[in-house]
DRENDO-1510 file (C-alpha; in Angstrom, 1 decimal, always signed):
<recs>
REC; n; res; u; v; w
REC; 1; UNK; +19.0; +95.3; +63.0 .
REC; 2; UNK; +17.7; +92.3; +60.9 .
REC; 3; UNK; +15.2; +91.3; +63.6 .
REC; 4; UNK; +14.0; +94.9; +63.8 .
REC; 5; UNK; +13.5; +94.9; +60.0 .
REC; 6; UNK; +11.5; +91.7; +60.3 .
REC; 7; UNK; +9.4; +93.2; +62.9 .
REC; 8; UNK; +8.6; +96.3; +60.9 .
REC; 9; UNK; +7.7; +94.0; +58.0 .
REC; 10; UNK; +5.3; +92.0; +60.2 .
REC; 11; UNK; +3.8; +95.2; +61.7 .
REC; 12; UNK; +3.4; +96.7; +58.3 .
REC; 13; UNK; +1.6; +93.6; +56.9 .
REC; 14; UNK; -0.6; +93.5; +60.0 .
REC; 15; UNK; -1.5; +97.2; +59.5 .
REC; 16; UNK; -2.4; +96.7; +55.8 .
REC; 17; UNK; -4.7; +93.8; +56.8 .
REC; 18; UNK; -6.2; +96.1; +59.5 .
REC; 19; UNK; -6.7; +98.9; +57.1 .
REC; 20; UNK; -8.5; +96.6; +54.6 .
REC; 21; UNK; -10.9; +95.4; +57.5 .
REC; 22; UNK; -11.4; +98.9; +58.7 .
REC; 23; UNK; -12.5; +100.1; +55.2 .
REC; 24; UNK; -14.9; +97.3; +54.9 .
REC; 25; UNK; -16.5; +98.3; +58.2 .
REC; 26; UNK; -16.2; +102.1; +58.0 .
REC; 27; UNK; -19.5; +102.8; +56.2 .
REC; 28; UNK; -21.7; +101.0; +58.6 .
REC; 29; UNK; -19.6; +101.5; +61.9 .
REC; 30; UNK; -17.9; +104.8; +61.5 .
REC; 31; UNK; -19.3; +106.1; +64.9 .
REC; 32; UNK; -17.9; +103.2; +66.7 .
REC; 33; UNK; -14.5; +103.1; +64.8 .
REC; 34; UNK; -13.9; +106.7; +65.2 .
REC; 35; UNK; -14.5; +106.8; +69.0 .
REC; 36; UNK; -11.2; +107.1; +70.8 .
REC; 37; UNK; -9.4; +106.6; +67.5 .
REC; 38; UNK; -5.7; +106.7; +68.5 .
REC; 39; UNK; -4.0; +108.1; +65.5 .
REC; 40; UNK; -3.9; +111.7; +64.1 .
REC; 41; UNK; -4.2; +110.6; +60.6 .
REC; 42; UNK; -6.4; +108.1; +58.8 .
REC; 43; UNK; -5.2; +104.5; +59.0 .
REC; 44; UNK; -4.3; +104.4; +55.5 .
REC; 45; UNK; -2.0; +107.3; +55.9 .
REC; 46; UNK; -0.4; +105.7; +58.9 .
REC; 47; UNK; +0.2; +102.5; +56.8 .
REC; 48; UNK; +1.8; +104.7; +54.0 .
REC; 49; UNK; +4.0; +106.2; +56.6 .
REC; 50; UNK; +5.0; +102.8; +58.1 .
REC; 51; UNK; +5.8; +101.6; +54.4 .
REC; 52; UNK; +8.0; +104.8; +53.9 .
REC; 53; UNK; +9.8; +104.4; +57.2 .
REC; 54; UNK; +10.4; +100.7; +56.4 .
REC; 55; UNK; +11.7; +101.7; +52.9 .
REC; 56; UNK; +14.0; +104.3; +54.4 .
REC; 57; UNK; +15.5; +101.7; +56.9 .
REC; 58; UNK; +15.8; +99.0; +54.2 .
REC; 59; UNK; +17.5; +101.4; +51.8 .
REC; 60; UNK; +19.9; +102.5; +54.5 .
REC; 61; UNK; +20.8; +98.9; +55.4 .
REC; 62; UNK; +21.4; +98.1; +51.8 .
REC; 63; UNK; +23.7; +101.0; +51.4 .
REC; 64; UNK; +25.7; +99.9; +54.4 .
REC; 65; UNK; +25.9; +96.4; +53.0 .
REC; 66; UNK; +27.3; +98.0; +49.7 .
REC; 67; UNK; +29.9; +99.8; +51.9 .
REC; 68; UNK; +28.3; +103.3; +51.2 .
REC; 69; UNK; +27.8; +105.8; +54.0 .
REC; 70; UNK; +24.4; +107.2; +54.8 .
REC; 71; UNK; +25.4; +110.5; +53.2 .
REC; 72; UNK; +26.6; +109.1; +50.0 .
</recs>
């Protein structure tokens, strides 16, 4: 599970950097960037979702380390 958490962290960091680059290009190249855009939400919302998911997983793992159950 630790490796998975590290991969989520790496993916989230990469998506944050991608989102920043996207924002810088969006005004001049919105037609090109929106063509075949693979997400149903804006990239920033996708990043926020990833951060929330990462937080959920990290909190769950911390609770397990403390000996708490997921429902505690």
